[in-house]
C-alpha angles and dihedrals in degrees: 000000000000126000114263125231115222130182123260091255092050091047091054090051091047094049092048090050091049094049105114092205088067090056096247127118129155107232138147130190126222113253120242110282091017114200121198090209092054104024118198123182134185124224133186100212141345119236121200128195124196123246109269092230097043115027091195091062127080111255115171130001124204135189115220113203134223093248117056114243094358125108132179099186117137125195107238117240089235134010116285140144115286119199124211121194125192147113093303091057138263116307126189110204127180107240092232088069094053111097123199135206122240093278089054093233109086106074127196140166132227117231095221089065089063103045092115095032128108086237097061094084090048090052091046093051091051092050115102106242118244111264119257093202096093124179088222118054125205091260091049090056094046091048091051091050092051092051094045096048103021092151089063096042118114125195124234117281133190094273104021134058121234116273152113122309131181098024128090087348132188086235092063088059098042098039091243103131092189094061104085101162109129123242086219090069089077095055089095092060104047119087094202092055090049090048092054092047090050091048092054094047091053091051102037110008126125140160124006105000100217092051090045091053093047088054089050090051092049103038108024099077093171094053093044092051089051090055093044092051091049094047095044093052088057093045093046092052091047093050091052094046092049093046091049093049093050090051092045096048094044093048091047092051092045092053086053090054095253119134113212139185123207125216108200125195116216124223111291095024112139092226089062102033099045105014096052091230119139097181142337123236117213110193114194113261091004136089118272119245134194129237138205111196126210129172118265107223101160140345130201136163117243124223089259090055097253123139111249110202126195108207142127134257100009118155135202087214090072089078089064093056103101098200096048109098109172143023113216119195110198134194098163125272089012123066141168126211125206133175113254093251144068099041138116125219119213141175098033092306098313097107130045128185109205112196094190124068122255117264137226105246092208089064096057108118 
């Protein structure tokens, strides 16, 4: 098995986790009647750390052993299935996916290797969710942005929320020169961005925190670029999902003989930002209705007959938005439509249990 290269951030997480003074070590013990050709190990618990760029994604996974600071793991001479037994269940892992520390004894896994695996949801459930008790609130971040880039700050209007225009814009990324809404305007909404800001404040912060943050935004180009990259990856994915959904819904209705117009709300529009509405569909000779779009990663039916959706960024608060009619999950060209009611959001918005059946959008009156 080859050594595995991890990022600086992941390395710091790993070193902290391996520090015996913090009470963590990554050990396993050989099962009774251990066979090198069919290796079985016992563990006491599984610890999961979030990805440093996306705190809702699984980053590193560690096995903690039954005996503190002792490990019996042996690297197989050739790749084979390795079985781990413990309180979190039995896992069968291909040895090629098992990474080792420099001493070759502390083993760990990388979340990206298991995105399409049956184990990813288990690892995600074991991951401690990112804290919502941030040092910097949304208003703190917006205040700091306004101070840092006051020449680009625009006040609230009848249709648009206050925010930055003309600097680090969405249009620069998409090639649409007209779109001047700044990527930074979304910093106040993304937990991962808030977590990175809090982390930096705890390590380097001093003085009045909003003034400190405004100076960071204005002068720490490397850190700002990190936040921009993180935020843009989320926006880019959302733009594609929304665009695909519009195309899929319009084509579906057209094939049903239903003409439909689409009212789209550009970035910064209050209907989108505060109303949770991505777009409004206006079928000819029917009432219009509003849509919130989320990606459709996976669907399964629970034992109780409910639809369990794997997605990203879903919120229970959507149910309290009076003008939002439907939730659409899209994995182009396929999509599912549910009423904006009678569902439960779990795992920081990555899992939704819908207790009503999906509906045929062509039958909406």
